[in-house]
N, C-alpha and C positions, 0 to 999 in steps of 0.2 A: 684529066684528075676529076674535075667536078662529076663530069656525063659519068664516070666510074665509080665514084664517089657513092652517086644515087643507087646505081643500078645493082650495087653489094647490098645497100641499105633494104632497096625492094627484093632481092633474094632473100633476106635475113627474116623480112616479115613473112615471106612466103615459106619458109621452113619452120617458121614459130607457128605459121597457121596449120601448114601440114602434121607438125608434130602433135597439135592438140587432136587434131582429126584423126589420127593414127594413121594416117599414109605415106608411110615412109618412104616408100617407093620414089611418090614426087618430091620428098622433101633430099632425098638423097640426088636426085638430079639438079635440085639447087646450090648441094653444098658443092657437086662438082665443077659447077659454075663460079660458085664464091674461090674455089681453092685455085682453080684456073685464072684467078684474078689476083689472089694473095695467095701464093705457092704455100707460103709455112704458117697460115693461120692457125693456132693450136686448138681455139674452140670448136672451128669448121673439121680438122680433122677429128676430135674428140667427138664432133657430132655426126659424124658420117660412119665411125666405129658404132656408134649405138644402134643407126640406123640399119647397119649393114646386120648385128646381132638382133635388133628386133623382126630381120626380113627372113633371118633363120642361115643367114651367108657368114656363116662362122670360120670357115678357111678363108676368106676375101678379107673378113676382120684383121685375122691374124696377120696377113700379109700388109697391111695396111701399117699395121702397128710396127711390125718387123721392119719396115722398110723407112719409118717416121719416127724409132727410135729414138735418135738424137735431139728430134723436135719435143717429142712428146715426153721424154723424160722416162724414170722407170716406176714412179708413183703412181703417176695420173690414170696410167690404165691399165694396175694391175688387177683391178676386179676383171674389167673386159677381159682380159686375158686368159686369167685363171679360169672364167666361165667357159670362155671359147673352148679352151683345152677340155674341159668336165663333159663340154657338149659332143665332141668330139672324139669320147671314149678314152681321152688320153690323162688316166687319172692323175698317174705319177708324177707328168710334168704340171697337172694341176697344183697336185700339193707342195709341189718346189715352189712354185708362184707366190702361191700365200703364205709359205713359211719363209721366204724372202722379202717379203711386204716387211716397210719400216714402221708402219703403224697397222694392230690388227682394227680392224671397225668392224662395226656390225653384221654390214653385209660381207664381209670377210668372213665373219664367223659361221653366217649361216651357210656359207659356200663350203668353209672346212668340214662345216659338219653332215654337207652331203657328199662329200671326198672322203669323210672317214665311214661313212654308213658303205659307200661304194666300195669301199677295201676292205670292208667286212672288220672292221677295228670299232667292236660296240660300245665297250668301256668308255676309248675316250671321246666317243659319239655323245654318247650318253653324256658326259660329263659337259661337252660345250654346249648342248642345249639346256641342261639343266642353269649352266650359268646364265644362258641367253633368258632364259625364262626370268629367273631371280633378280637380272640386273637393266630390263627393258622392260620400257612399257609404250606400248603403239598398239594399233590395230590389228599386226600379225601376231599377237600371243595365241589366237586358237590353232594357227598353223604350225607353232613350234612345240604347242602341245601334243599337235596330229604326231609330228614327227618324232618327238620323242615317246609316245606309244609305239610308235613302228617299229624306234629302236627295242624296247623292253618286248615287243612281241617276236623280232627277231631274236634276241637270247634267249628266251622261251623255247623257240623252235628249233636254232641251228646250232645252239651251244648248251641246249638242256638244263640253262640255268633257272634258279627261281628269285627272280629279282622280287626286290623290296617295292611295297605298294606305295607308289607315290601320289596317292590323291587324285588322278586325273580323272575330270570329269567325262560323261557318257552323253554327255548332253547331242555329238553331234553322228550322222552316218559314221564319219569314218574312224572317229575315235572309237564308236562301240563294235567296229569291224574289229580294230585293232586289237581291243580287247578281246574281242572272241578269237582272233588268233594267238594271243597268248596264253590261253584255255584249253586252248587245240595243243599247244604245244606242252603244257604240263598234263595234258590225259584227259581231262574234262571235259569230257564229249557230250553231254546230256546239256550242260550250262552252255557251252558254248553253242550248240544248235540254236538255242532260244538268245542270245545276244547277237547270233548271225539274224535271227526272225526280225529282231527288234532294231539291228540296224539297216535291214529292208525297207521297215516302215518309216524309219526317219527320211530314209534315201528318197524315196518314194513324195512324202511331204514337203521336203526341204527343194524338190526339182520343182513339184507343183508351185510351190508360192517365188521360185526364181524367176520373177519376172522382168529385172532388170539386170542381167547378166553383163559380164564385160566384152565389151565391145570388142576389144581391140584380140582379144583369146577368139571369139567367134571367127574375124576375119582371119586368122591364121588357121581356124578347122575348115573354112570354106575352101581355102587354096589347097586345102587335100584333094578336094572332091576336084579339081580342075586337071588330076594326074591323068597320064595317058593310060586308057583302058578301064576308067572308073566306070563309063556309060553302060560298057557291056555285063558291068556285074551287079549292075541296082536295076530294080523293076520301076515300072514309068511312076506309080506314085510315089516311089523315093526321089526320081529327077524331079518331078513336078515340085516337091517338097523343099527340095535344095534351092530351084529356082527361086522360090517365094521367100526365103530365107536372105539370098543374094541381094534381092531386092529390099528387104527390110533392112539388111546391113547395109546399104547405100542408102537409106535415109534416115538410120539413125548414125550414120557419121558423117553426115552433112552433105554429101554426092547428090546435089537434085536432081542433075539432069540425067546422071546415070540411072538412080530412082524412076525417074520418068522413064527413061528408055526400057531400062527393064519388065518395067509393070506394063506399059503399053504392050510390048513382045509378049508377055504372058497373058493379056488379053485377047489378044487376037490368038492365041495358040488355044485358048480354053475361054470362048465367048461365053459360056452360061455358069462360069463358077465367079463368085464374089469377092475372092479373096485378092484380086488384082487391082478391082476398082476399090478397095477399100484402102489399100496399099495408096493408090495415088491421093484419094481423099486426106489421107491422113498424112501424106508431105504438102497437100495444098492447102490443109490446118498448121501444119508449122510454118508455113510463109503466110498466115491471118490471112488466108482467102477462103473464109468458110461459106458465102455464098455460092461460090463456084463448087466449092463440094457437095455443100448440097442439091447443085442442080443435076452434076454428074451420079448421084446417088438417083434423081430422080427420075433421071434417065435408063436407067438399070433396073429399076424397080418397075417401067411402064414397059422395057422391051422384056423382062423376066419375071413374070410375077409368079413363077414356082420357087425363085430365090429371093423373094423380096421382105420376106420375115425381118432377117437379120439386117439387111440395109434397111428396112424403115426403123427398125430401132437405132441406128447410128444417126440415121436423120433427126429423131427427137433429140438424139443426145447434143446434136449440133445446137438445134434451133433453143434449148436449152441454155448451152453455152451464150448465146447470141441475148439472151433472154426474152425470147419468144413464148410463153409459156403455154398460152391456150394454142399456136400450132403444132408443139410437142403433141399437146394432148390431144387433137383430131389425129395427128400420124399414128399416135398408140391407139385408139378406138378404130382405126382402119387395118390393123391387124387382124385377121380374123383366126388365125390360126392359136393365138395364146392372148387375146383379151380379156377372157375372161377367168386369165390366171388369178393366182389372190396376188400375185408379187405385183401383176400389171393395174391392178386393180386397187391397191394400197398405192400404187407410184400416182394415178390418176384422182384420187380423192385428195391426196396430198397436193398435188398442183392446183386442183380446184378452188379447194380450200384455201390456200393460200392467196388465187384470183379472188375471193371470197363470193364464188359462185356456188352457194351450196346445193342449189336445184339440181346443176350440173353432177355433182356430187353425188346428190340423192338418185339421180336418176343409174350413173353408173352401177350402186350396190342395188337397186330394181333389175336392171338385168343381167347382173351376176348370180342375183339369186333365181331367177327364172330360168336361167340356163341349168342352174346344178338341179334346180327342181324338177327339170324334164330329164336329164342325165344321171344324177346321183342322188335322190331323193332320200334325205333323211343323212347325209352321209355327215361326218367330221366337218370337210371342208365347207359342206352347205351349212351347216350350225353355224359352223364359224362366222360365216359372212353374214347369218342372220341376225347375231349376238352383235358383231359390229357396226350395224347397220342400224340395228336398236339403240345402240350408245351413242352414234354422231347423229340422231335425230334428236336425242332429249337431250346431248350436250350444246346443240343449236336451237333448242327451244320448239322443237317438231314432234310435241309429243302425240297428237292426234295422227301422225305419220308413224307411228313407232307402234302403236297399238298393237296392227294385224301383224309385225315380228315378235314384239313379245308372248302375245296368244301364242303363236304357234310354238314360240320356244317353252311355255309353261305347259302345253299341251304333250311335248315332247319328255317334261320330266315334271311332273304334277309337286314332287317334293321341293321344286327349288324356292325357296322361299323370297330370295332376292329379286327374283325374275317376277314372280307374283307381286312382291312391291312396288317394282316400279311397272308393273301393268295397273294396279289400283290407283298411282300419281296419275298414269297418264288418263284413266277412265275420270278421275273426281273432276276434271276439266271438261269432259265432254258428257259423262251420264254418271250422274251420282247413284242413281239407285244401281247400276250396276257394279259400281266401285263397292258399296256397303255388301250387296252380294257376295262376290267376289273375296270382301273381307273376311267373310265367315270360315276362309279356309286356311283363313293363320293361324300358326298354333296357340293357345292360349298362356298368357306370362307366366302360369307355372311351370309348363311344358319347357319356357324359353329359360327360367332361371337357374343360373349354375350357384355353386358355393364359392364364392368368390367373398375375399375379405376385402371392400373396397377400400377402407383407410390402409390397407398393408399395400393395394393397388396403386393409389394416388404417392404415397410416399416412396414407391418405389424408384431406382435408380434411374429408369428410362421412361419414367413418366413426365408428359409435357408441362403438367400442371401438378404443383404439390400445394395441398393445402397449408396456410401459416399458423402458426401453433398463436394462441391468443395470446395479446399484448397484457402485461403485468400492469394491477390495476395501480394508479399514483394517488396518492392524497390519503383520505381516512382508510386505513385495515379494515378489512370485514371481521366483526365477531367471531371469535373461533370458540370452538365448541371445548368444553371442559373434557378435562385430558388431552387435550390435545397441543403439543408446542411445536416451536418450530426445532427442525433437525439439521444443524449445522453439518456441516462437511467437514470432515479431520485434514488439514492441509498436513500433506508430508512434509517434515522439516529436511531441507539440503544440506548436505555435510558443508562447512566452510572451505574455501580451498585456503590453505598454508602458503605463505609467503616461502620464495629462494631460500636454501641455507638456512633453512629454519632448527634452531637449535633448542630442545625442550628445555634442557638444562639451564639455560641464560633467562634472567629477568627480562622481560620485557620493556620495553622505553614507556614511561609514564606518560611521555606528551606524544604518543604515538596517534591520539586523534584529534590532537590539536592540524590545523595547518600550518604547510610549514612557515608559513612567514612569521607563525606569530611562535614560534618556538624559540626559547634562550639561547640554543648553540646556532642560530641561523646569523649569515655574516652578509647575505645578498648574493650576488650574482657578482662572477670575477672578469667581468667585461673591459671595466672601465678600466683595468688599472694599469694599461700600457699606454696610456694617455700621457701618466705622470713621468713615462721617462724621459731621460736625456737623450737632447739631439730632435724629439720629436715634436717639439715647437716650433714658434718662429724663431726668425735668426737674431740673437742676443737677449732670448726670454730665458730665465730659470726656471729651475721645475717650482718654487716656490710662487714665484710672480704669475704663473701660468695656473696656478692651485688658487692664489687670491683674485685671477680676474675672471675665472669661471663662475657665470652668476648662477647655475644651479645648486653651488657650494654657499650661496651667500643668502642668509634668512632674511635677511633687512631688504634686499636688491627689489628697485621696483619693478612694479609688471611691464613697462614697457622703457625701452633705452632712449635715454634724451638726444638731442638733436646733435650732431657733431659743430663744436665750439661754442653751444650753447654754458654759462657759469655752472648748472647744474651736475652737468655731467663731466665735470671735468676731472682729472683723477687724483687722488693726495701727491702730495709733494713729497711724503719720505721718498729716503733712500730705497726702500725693499719694495717701496709699491709704485718703482718709475715704469709709465710705458712704453714700451718698445716702439723706435720711431715709424717703424712702418704701420703700426697701430695707431701713430696720431695722424688725424687727417688735417690738414692746413686750413684754416679759418679763411673763410673768402675774405678780400676786402672789404672794409664796412661791415660786415658781419652783420648786416642786417636784413631783414628780410626785402627782398627786389619786389618793387611798385609791379602792378599788372600793365602792359601796354596799354594807356588808353585809345578808347577807339576816336575813329576820324568823325567830325561833325561832319553832318551830311548839311548840306547847300552850302558850304563854304565860299571864301571868295574866288576868283578866277574860274568861277563855272562859266557855261556855255553862255 
């Protein structure tokens, strides 16, 4: 039993791992072994049904549900049963299965809408999807809106109905396509054609950006290419692309051995193609073996220099991930095909600047400028590089080296005042006479002046500095001119608020301006009245005695109460003023103050 229990636990671990990787075939084998040990395991049966559904074995899944109906029950696999019936085109049976469920969950409602759509009951289907969109919040909201727009399009096309505008967005190509179908059903063909073109463009953009697609869906699609006779219908390039995708899929599903096997086979079949090598390197990087990947790329670039450009870019990227910036720069500079491209130049300058190698960064600019000077002189790319080189040199204090670039830019456009000012600033450190001669080309201040109100500009909302107003002079007032007086602003009087239940005919209270405590009819708060009720005092005490014993009501009561047993604190002997027995504290025998215990004298008799 111990060995059996341990094997079952390891099999469940295998099922969990295969389920996460999407390898449902291997998970199915482990589940069959579990069911061989524990025949009526409900969880294992349910997982087996799910694996069969994921693999497309709908008939076999239905057989398992029918043979194990007593163990599984009616509601545990009701969704799986209805889904299998739906996929096997048993739509009426699927409808009955859904309607027989004791609880209509969201996934059952989703399937219910699909079944109603297949049965062409569009009004009911529309109501189902409208309810789902209104009462559910998850990541499938866009898919529900797409399905609802498909229902609206079907109603417009096949029932010639004019459905109400539900305010559905047209942000995806599916929604835009369904909107075009709705317009076709309404006979608006020109608008539908524009909408279809918009859907086509959205589809192209979304598929270009969708680099992280669902791996499990891709695995299902790849299985279709293994069908018999497919190799006779496809060209060699298409078959090659399918093999590449199989290797990539094995990598993304963490099947390392399968990925290495497929990529090695592809490399032997296509020795000069860089993609099999890139797939192998990607697998090595997933296993944290970056140095091995770089060695493999270096070997391929040495053997096939015609395909080394893309390989070297990958090598540079791997060097950067390892923190070897200088090695990455050396790799990029060795690529002759595009080492003078603006993107590569920008990347090299950024990396050299990060390494504080300003000389190498300037050398990159110089080589690129020389290349464009010989190939495309005066082009926009050439002048942009010269501009960036000049700004870079000025930024890092290389004004002498920036003079030639600035002169070249100014000769191209002598009206560029900004470049001229930079050139004069650079010459001021090298040749002051040259700087003075160039300053003559600057426009005069009159031509550069603009009709700008400086005060208004400084006090504007977007100004960084706002001039503060002069502070008021305190102390002696300045002498005023004759006839000039202070103009006081008149304040508007606000209407006073009248109290609630105000009666204008009634005479107001003459004491309404006095505090409540000072008014003649004030009788104090009513909190203390309950204290004098009978039965609330000490046992045996009367109301009158309790009132007389209250120190707060005695004007001549001393500030502090006397000690118990003292003569000054004794109660009166009148019959009405007798202190209750429980309030009397018995006096200690001898009613005298206890003497403090005497300290023992040091050094007494009986010492050592």
